Each structure stands twice: as C-alpha cells, then as structure tokens.
C-alpha positions in Angstrom: 11.3 -20.2 30.0 12.7 -21.0 26.5 14.4 -18.1 24.7 12.4 -16.1 22.2 12.2 -17.7 18.8 12.7 -15.6 15.8 11.5 -15.0 12.2 13.7 -14.1 9.3 14.7 -10.4 9.5 12.9 -9.8 6.2 9.4 -8.8 5.0 6.4 -11.1 5.3 2.7 -10.7 4.5 -0.5 -11.7 6.2 -1.9 -14.8 4.6 -5.5 -14.5 3.4 -7.7 -17.3 1.9 -8.2 -15.5 -1.3 -4.5 -15.5 -1.9 -3.8 -19.1 -0.9 -3.2 -20.5 -4.4 -1.2 -17.6 -5.7 0.9 -17.2 -2.6 1.7 -20.9 -2.4 2.8 -20.9 -6.1 5.1 -18.0 -5.6 6.7 -19.2 -2.4 7.1 -22.7 -3.9 8.9 -21.3 -7.0 10.8 -18.7 -4.9 10.4 -16.2 -7.7 8.0 -13.5 -8.6 8.0 -10.8 -11.4 7.9 -7.9 -8.9 11.1 -9.3 -7.3 9.8 -10.0 -3.9 8.9 -13.4 -2.5 7.5 -13.3 1.1 10.0 -14.6 3.5 7.3 -15.6 6.0 3.6 -15.5 6.6 1.4 -14.4 9.5 -2.0 -15.8 10.3 -4.6 -15.3 13.0 -4.6 -18.7 14.6 -8.3 -18.4 15.6 -9.1 -18.9 11.9 -7.6 -22.4 12.1 -9.2 -23.6 15.4 -11.3 -26.1 13.4 -10.2 -29.7 13.5 -9.4 -30.1 9.8 -10.6 -29.3 6.3 -9.2 -27.0 3.6 -7.9 -24.3 6.0 -5.5 -26.9 7.5 -4.5 -28.4 4.2 -3.5 -24.9 3.0 -1.8 -24.0 6.3 0.1 -27.3 6.3 1.4 -26.6 2.8 2.6 -23.2 3.7 4.2 -24.5 7.0 6.4 -26.8 4.9 7.7 -23.9 2.8 8.0 -20.8 4.9 8.1 -19.8 8.6 4.8 -18.9 10.2 3.9 -16.3 12.8 0.7 -16.8 14.8 -0.9 -13.4 15.6 -3.6 -14.2 18.1 -6.6 -11.9 18.6 -8.6 -13.8 21.2 -6.7 -14.5 24.4 -8.1 -11.3 26.0 -5.1 -11.0 28.3 -6.4 -7.9 30.0 -9.8 -9.2 31.0 -10.5 -9.1 34.7 -11.2 -12.8 34.7 -7.8 -13.4 33.0 -6.9 -15.2 29.8 -9.6 -17.1 28.0 -8.5 -20.7 28.8 -10.5 -22.3 26.0 -8.7 -20.1 23.5 -5.4 -20.8 25.1 -5.8 -24.6 24.8 -6.8 -24.3 21.2 -3.8 -22.0 20.6 -1.5 -24.5 22.3 -2.8 -27.4 20.2 -2.2 -25.3 17.0 1.3 -24.4 18.1 2.1 -28.1 18.7 0.7 -28.9 15.2 2.6 -26.3 13.2 5.5 -25.1 15.4 5.3 -21.4 14.4 8.4 -19.3 14.5 6.6 -16.6 16.5 3.4 -16.2 18.6 1.9 -12.9 19.6 -1.2 -11.3 21.1 -2.2 -7.7 22.1 -2.0 -5.4 25.0 -5.8 -5.4 25.3 -8.9 -7.1 26.5 -11.9 -8.3 24.5 -14.2 -10.2 26.9 -15.8 -10.3 30.3 -17.5 -13.0 32.4 -20.5 -13.1 30.1 -19.6 -11.4 26.9 -17.1 -11.5 24.1 -16.4 -8.3 22.0 -15.1 -8.1 18.4 -12.6 -5.4 19.5 -9.2 -5.1 21.1 -10.0 -2.8 23.9 -7.2 -0.8 25.7 -6.0 -1.3 29.3 -5.2 1.5 31.7 -1.5 2.1 32.2 -1.5 1.5 36.0 0.5 -0.7 38.3 -2.6 -2.8 39.0 -3.2 -3.4 35.3 0.5 -4.2 34.9 0.5 -6.8 37.7 -2.6 -8.5 36.2 -1.4 -8.4 32.6 2.0 -9.8 33.6 0.4 -12.7 35.4 -1.7 -13.5 32.3 1.3 -13.3 29.9 3.2 -15.6 32.3 0.3 -18.0 32.3 0.2 -18.2 28.5 4.0 -18.6 28.2 4.0 -21.4 30.7 1.3 -23.2 28.8 2.9 -22.8 25.4 6.4 -23.4 26.7 7.7 -20.4 24.9 7.9 -16.7 25.1 5.5 -14.5 23.1 5.3 -11.0 21.7 2.8 -8.4 22.9 1.6 -5.7 20.5 1.3 -2.0 21.4 -2.3 -0.9 21.0 -4.0 1.7 18.8 -5.7 4.1 21.2 -8.6 6.5 20.7 -8.9 7.8 24.2 -6.5 7.9 27.2 -7.5 6.8 30.7 -7.6 9.6 33.2 -5.9 7.4 35.8 -2.9 6.4 33.8 0.2 6.2 36.0 2.9 5.6 33.4 3.6 6.2 29.7 2.9 3.4 27.2 6.6 2.6 26.7 7.1 2.4 30.5 4.3 -0.1 30.8 5.6 -2.2 27.9 9.1 -2.2 29.2 8.0 -3.2 32.7 5.9 -6.0 31.2 8.9 -7.4 29.3 11.1 -7.2 32.3 8.5 -9.0 34.5 7.7 -11.8 32.0 10.5 -12.1 29.6 8.1 -11.5 26.7 9.1 -9.4 23.7 7.3 -6.6 21.8 5.5 -6.7 18.5 5.9 -3.1 17.5 3.0 -1.9 15.4 4.2 1.4 13.9 0.8 2.2 12.4 -0.7 1.9 15.9 1.8 4.5 17.1 0.8 6.8 14.3 -2.9 6.3 15.1 -2.5 6.7 18.9 -0.3 9.8 18.5 -2.8 11.4 16.0 -5.8 10.7 18.2 -4.2 11.7 21.6 -2.2 14.7 20.4 1.1 13.0 21.1 4.5 13.0 19.3 4.7 9.8 17.2 8.5 10.0 16.8 9.0 10.5 20.5 6.7 7.5 21.3 8.7 5.4 18.9 12.0 6.6 20.3 10.9 5.6 23.8 10.7 1.9 22.8 13.8 -0.2 23.4 14.6 -1.8 20.0 16.2 -4.8 21.7 12.8 -5.9 22.9 11.2 -5.8 19.4 10.8 -9.2 17.8 8.5 -8.2 15.0 7.2 -5.0 13.3 3.8 -4.4 11.8 3.1 -1.9 9.1 -0.5 -1.2 8.0 -2.8 1.5 6.7 -5.5 3.4 8.6 -8.6 5.4 7.8 -9.2 9.1 8.7 -12.6 10.4 9.8 -13.4 14.1 10.2 -15.7 15.0 13.0 -16.9 18.2 14.7 -14.3 17.8 17.4 -11.5 17.1 14.9 -10.0 14.2 12.9 -10.0 10.6 14.2 -7.7 8.0 12.9 -9.1 4.4 12.7 -6.9 1.4 12.7 -8.7 -0.6 10.0 -5.9 -2.2 8.1 -7.7 -1.5 4.9 -5.4 0.6 2.8 -1.7 1.0 1.8 0.8 1.9 4.5 0.6 5.7 5.1 3.4 8.1 4.3 3.8 8.9 8.0 4.1 5.2 9.0 6.7 4.6 6.3 8.7 7.6 7.7 8.4 6.3 11.2 9.5 2.8 10.1 12.6 4.2 8.3 13.4 6.2 11.4 13.1 3.0 13.6 15.1 0.9 11.1 18.0 3.4 11.1 18.3 3.0 14.9 17.3 -0.6 15.4 18.7 -2.4 12.3 16.8 -5.2 10.6 13.7 -6.8 12.1 11.0 -9.1 10.7 8.4 -6.8 9.2 4.8 -7.7 8.3 2.5 -5.9 5.8 -0.8 -6.2 7.6 -4.0 -5.8 5.5 -7.2 -7.2 6.9 -10.1 -5.3 5.3 -10.8 -4.4 1.7 -8.0 -6.9 0.9 -6.4 -6.1 -2.4 -4.8 -8.3 -5.1 -1.7 -10.2 -3.8 0.6 -8.2 -6.1 -0.4 -5.1 -4.1 0.7 -6.7 -0.8 3.9 -7.9 -2.5 4.6 -4.3 -3.6 4.3 -3.0 -0.1 6.4 -5.9 1.2 9.1 -5.1 -1.4 9.3 -1.5 -0.1 9.6 -2.7 3.4 12.3 -5.2 2.3 14.3 -2.3 0.7 14.3 -0.4 4.0 15.4 -3.6 5.9 18.2 -4.1 3.4 19.4 -0.5 3.8 19.3 -0.8 7.6 21.4 -4.0 7.4 23.9 -2.3 5.2 24.2 0.7 7.6 24.7 -1.8 10.5 27.5 -3.6 8.6 29.3 -0.3 7.8 29.0 0.7 11.5 30.6 -2.6 12.6 33.3 -2.3 10.0 34.2 1.2 11.3 34.1 0.3 15.0 
C-alpha cells in the first residue's frame, strides 16, 4: 500500500459553489486583504460525480492552483453489505482525474440493501464491527491505490454493547489497515457534550501521529426536557470550546492541515477566511513551539 499522502500543514477551507469565483481570484492572486489565502481546498467528491459541465470546469481550475482534499460522504463503509461499489468506482475515477492530496470518509454507515440515508450513522465499538469496517477500508484503499483517512463521528447516543472506547477502535482500525485519522475536533465536542464525556480526555486519547487532517466546525444547541443536545450541523462559527480543544491538540501534536468546515447557512467567503486565519495563527504558533523544542533538545 502506498504511503499516506499529505496536505500542506496550513489552514484550508471547504469549497462551495457560491464562492467559486471569489475563491479562485484570491488563490490565483495569492493575496487577500484579510491576510489569509487558503492553502488548500476540500470538496465532497459526490458533488462532482457528473461527467462534466461547470462543476468540473471550476474544480479543474482549482486543482491547477491548490491542493485538493476529497472528503467523501457516501461510501457507507459500516453498512452490513459493505462499501457502496458504485460510489467507490465513481470516487476512483474522480481521484484519477484530479489526483487529490488526500481522500477521506467517515466512521459510519448510511445505507442498507434497499435504502440510502442522508445521515452518517454511528457504528458500535465492537470487535465484530471493527473486523467488518477494517475489511471495507482495505477494500477502498486497494481500489484507490492509496491510504485514506477515517473521520471520528459525532454521536448522540452510545451503543449499550460497546466493547471499547472510541480511541481504541480508531487506533485498532489504523493498525489493521494502515489508514490515518481525520480528527474532527467539533465532533469530539459534540459527542462529549451529548454523552456526558470529558472532551479533553477524548482528545488526549488520540495518537497525534495518526492524524493526517483536522476539521473545525460549528454546531447547534437544542434544549429539551431531558437536557441540552448538540447538533453537528456545520452552520455557524467554530465554538469557543472547539477552539480551546484545537489549541490544546496543536500544542501537543504540532502543525497539521486544518479545515474550516461550514456546510449549512454558508456565509460570505470573508467569514470563512477569518476563521481560517485564526486556525492559521494557531498552526504557526504550534510550529514555533516545535522549533524551539527541537533547538533545546
């Protein structure tokens, strides 16, 4: 299996159609008044499974100017029937066409033999689920000819039959398949809040050496009779807690590629760039700390 490819250890943003023209102008000029130019862009490859047309003309233009990350939402790796082979073939063709620097999907399932669901549903943390999921990740990596990243989920309920903690499951998956982790720090905040867990402890349990990309996003809060529920909707600025957790991770792990993920109620591009600039500052500070540590060693 080829080694894991990598993105620049800087801040990128999710690429949305309403931002195509402005984003392309900024990345082409390599300058922007706010001081931050995205170092890379992430897209959901399923949005580009059509044969041609404007989406491909735009994506081709960006591919010539900046690294791309393909963040898949449709392989349904945890489904009982295994990976969606039609989706896999379409993803493979798109990877051959654009040669993205990174490919990722989720620790989830979203389909059955007769239905497809618009959700990333959680898998139980059991040995049986691990065996099945590892087999599907290996299948994807063999077809793509590259290693991929798997993202930790946002969870709203825990399975009663879980046999291991989330970090144990993810570490075992990486050891079995050679895949890496896409660490979504907002998902840690959401899962911890919903399940009554310690978010910092969850984060500290993750081996930074396995992390090939970091996601930062916002979430919604709903108050119910049974208490507050956090909803991973990617529709608001990164929360204060998620920023704190990211700084904590960066201090220990050093620089990583970091994405500002905003998928609903998408704001003006300048808002995304402001969030990316804040992430970039944290990345720069972590790199400086790492350099000082090496100098003192």
